C-alpha positions in Angstrom: 116.1 92.8 96.5 117.4 96.2 95.4 118.6 98.9 97.7 116.0 101.6 98.2 118.2 104.4 99.8 121.8 105.4 100.3 122.5 107.9 103.0 125.9 109.5 103.5 127.7 110.4 106.8 126.0 113.8 106.8 122.5 112.3 106.6 121.9 113.3 102.9 120.3 110.9 100.4 122.5 109.9 97.5 121.8 108.3 94.1 121.8 104.5 93.5 122.5 103.0 90.1 123.6 99.7 88.6 127.1 99.9 87.1 127.1 96.6 85.2 124.6 96.4 82.4 125.4 92.7 81.8 124.3 91.9 85.4 121.1 93.8 85.9 118.9 93.1 89.0 116.3 90.4 88.4 114.1 88.0 90.4 115.7 84.6 91.2 114.3 81.5 92.7 114.6 80.7 96.4 118.1 79.5 97.3 119.5 81.0 94.1 121.7 84.0 93.9 122.8 86.7 91.4 125.7 89.1 91.4 124.7 92.7 90.8 127.0 95.7 91.1 125.6 99.0 92.4 127.2 102.5 92.5 126.3 105.1 95.0 126.5 108.8 94.2 127.0 110.5 97.6 126.7 114.3 98.1 129.4 114.5 100.7 132.7 112.7 101.2 132.0 110.1 103.7 133.8 107.3 105.6 130.5 105.3 105.9 127.2 105.0 104.1 123.8 103.5 105.3 122.2 101.3 102.6 118.5 100.7 103.1 116.6 97.7 101.7 112.9 96.9 101.9 110.8 94.3 100.3 107.5 92.4 100.9 107.7 88.7 101.8 105.5 85.9 100.5 102.9 86.8 103.2 102.7 90.4 102.2 104.6 91.7 105.2 107.1 94.5 104.7 110.7 93.5 105.6 113.3 96.2 106.2 117.1 96.0 106.6 119.8 98.7 107.0 123.5 98.1 106.5 126.1 100.5 107.9 128.9 100.1 105.4 132.4 101.6 105.4 133.5 103.5 102.3 136.9 102.7 100.8 138.6 105.6 99.2 
């Protein structure tokens, strides 16, 4: 599942991009994992960022999650 949005402390949308071309996002089997590194280009200096994820499950239902993450500087 890839992040769909990154929002800075001022409420502005930022850019999301992968930073490690050797570990690109890909589908994995249930109970498996993959490590992917993302970068977030924020428009404002922020001490926190909201990262939004959404995906459809096996039954076709949309699943959403929001993570409030601190930003280390």
